[in-house]
C-alpha positions as CSV (number, residue, x, y, z in Angstrom):
1,M,-81.0,103.6,41.2
2,P,-83.3,101.2,41.0
3,V,-83.6,99.6,37.7
4,D,-87.5,99.8,36.6
5,E,-87.8,96.7,34.8
6,N,-91.7,97.5,33.7
7,N,-90.4,100.2,31.4
8,T,-88.8,98.5,28.3
9,E,-87.3,101.2,26.6
10,N,-84.6,101.6,29.6
11,F,-84.6,97.5,29.7
12,P,-85.1,96.2,26.8
13,H,-83.8,92.3,28.2
14,F,-87.2,90.9,28.0
15,A,-88.6,87.5,26.4
16,P,-90.6,88.3,23.2
17,Q,-94.7,88.5,23.4
18,G,-96.0,84.9,24.8
19,Y,-92.9,84.0,26.1
20,E,-91.1,83.8,29.5
21,N,-87.3,84.9,30.2
22,A,-85.5,81.3,31.1
23,S,-84.9,81.1,34.7
24,L,-81.5,81.2,36.6
25,G,-82.1,77.3,37.6
26,R,-82.8,76.4,33.7
27,R,-80.0,78.2,32.1
28,L,-77.8,76.6,35.0
29,A,-79.0,73.5,34.1
30,A,-78.5,73.9,30.5
31,I,-74.9,75.2,30.8
32,C,-73.5,72.4,32.8
33,A,-74.8,69.6,30.3
34,D,-72.9,71.5,27.8
35,W,-70.1,71.0,30.3
36,V,-70.6,67.2,30.9
37,L,-71.0,66.6,27.3
38,C,-67.7,68.7,25.7
39,L,-65.5,66.8,28.6
40,G,-67.3,63.4,27.7
41,V,-66.3,64.1,24.3
42,A,-62.8,65.5,24.7
43,T,-62.2,62.5,27.0
44,I,-62.9,60.3,24.0
45,T,-61.3,62.8,21.3
46,T,-58.3,63.5,23.2
47,P,-55.2,61.5,23.0
48,R,-54.0,60.6,26.3
49,V,-50.6,62.4,26.3
50,R,-49.1,64.7,29.1
51,G,-50.1,68.2,28.4
52,G,-51.6,70.5,26.0
53,K,-55.2,68.9,26.5
54,E,-56.1,71.0,29.6
55,F,-58.3,73.5,27.4
56,M,-59.6,71.0,24.7
57,P,-63.2,70.8,26.9
58,L,-63.4,74.5,26.3
59,F,-62.5,74.8,23.4
60,I,-65.3,71.9,22.2
61,F,-67.5,73.4,24.7
62,F,-67.5,77.3,22.2
63,I,-67.1,75.5,19.1
64,E,-70.5,73.3,20.3
65,V,-72.1,76.9,21.7
66,L,-71.4,78.8,18.3
67,F,-72.6,76.3,16.3
68,F,-76.2,74.9,17.7
69,T,-77.2,78.4,19.0
70,T,-76.0,79.6,15.3
71,F,-78.5,76.8,13.6
72,I,-80.9,76.0,16.4
73,Q,-81.2,79.4,18.2
74,A,-79.9,76.9,21.3
75,S,-77.0,75.0,22.6
76,A,-77.3,71.3,23.3
77,G,-78.1,71.8,27.0
78,Q,-80.2,74.7,26.2
79,R,-82.2,72.7,23.6
80,I,-83.2,70.0,25.6
81,L,-84.7,72.5,28.2
82,N,-86.5,74.5,26.5
83,I,-84.3,77.9,25.9
84,R,-83.6,79.6,22.6
85,V,-81.5,82.8,22.5
86,V,-83.3,85.5,20.5
87,D,-82.4,89.2,20.0
88,S,-83.0,91.2,22.9
89,R,-84.7,94.4,20.8
90,T,-86.5,92.7,18.3
91,G,-87.6,89.3,19.9
92,G,-86.2,87.6,16.5
93,V,-83.2,85.2,15.5
94,A,-79.8,86.6,17.0
95,T,-76.9,87.3,14.4
96,F,-74.3,85.3,13.7
97,S,-71.6,88.4,15.4
98,Q,-74.2,88.2,18.7
99,I,-73.8,84.7,18.6
100,L,-69.8,84.7,18.4
101,V,-69.2,87.0,21.3
102,R,-72.1,86.3,23.2
103,T,-70.3,82.2,23.5
104,L,-66.9,83.9,23.9
105,L,-68.3,86.0,27.3
106,I,-69.3,82.6,28.3
107,C,-65.9,81.0,27.6
108,L,-64.5,83.9,30.4
109,V,-66.8,82.4,33.1
110,I,-67.6,85.6,34.8
111,P,-69.9,87.7,32.3
112,P,-72.8,85.1,33.0
113,F,-72.4,85.7,37.0
114,L,-72.4,89.7,36.5
115,T,-76.6,90.1,36.4
116,L,-78.3,93.0,36.5
117,G,-82.2,92.2,37.0
118,G,-81.4,88.3,36.2
119,V,-79.5,89.4,32.7
120,G,-76.0,88.1,32.9
121,L,-73.2,90.7,30.6
122,H,-72.9,88.1,28.0
123,D,-76.6,89.0,27.2
124,R,-76.1,92.9,27.9
125,V,-73.4,93.6,25.7
126,T,-74.7,90.9,23.4
127,H,-78.3,92.3,23.1
128,T,-79.4,88.9,23.9
129,K,-81.7,87.2,25.5
130,T,-82.7,83.5,26.3
131,I,-86.7,82.7,26.4
132,F,-88.2,79.9,27.7
133,V,-90.3,78.2,24.9
134,P,-92.3,75.5,26.3
135,G,-92.7,72.2,24.8
136,D,-89.9,72.9,22.3
137,G,-87.2,70.5,24.0
138,V,-85.7,67.2,22.9
């Protein structure tokens, strides 16, 4: 059964009034920017020893996304690309628990690619939404 994206009662994942949903290209560029940043930090901070550092970039990514999304509603990559994470039900600031679960799901890699109507599984589960905020980047 097709989803009626104009019916906000059945499909509450819309940008708050006056904002548009962040495009797939912007979201993909943001996560790539975050990952490159975290790879760089991991390379600099992880001692050059054998084993044990394979998951360091993922750990740094988790901390970076959780920290920045909690305090400025966007990861570093999202901030650069004028993307904000909001509560899809209210259009307001997402709660810490929403951000924590969302970040954990993103770290699993697959949920962002399981989309319905352009909304990833991680956003559906946590009732969050990424919006494009023109002129809000760095």
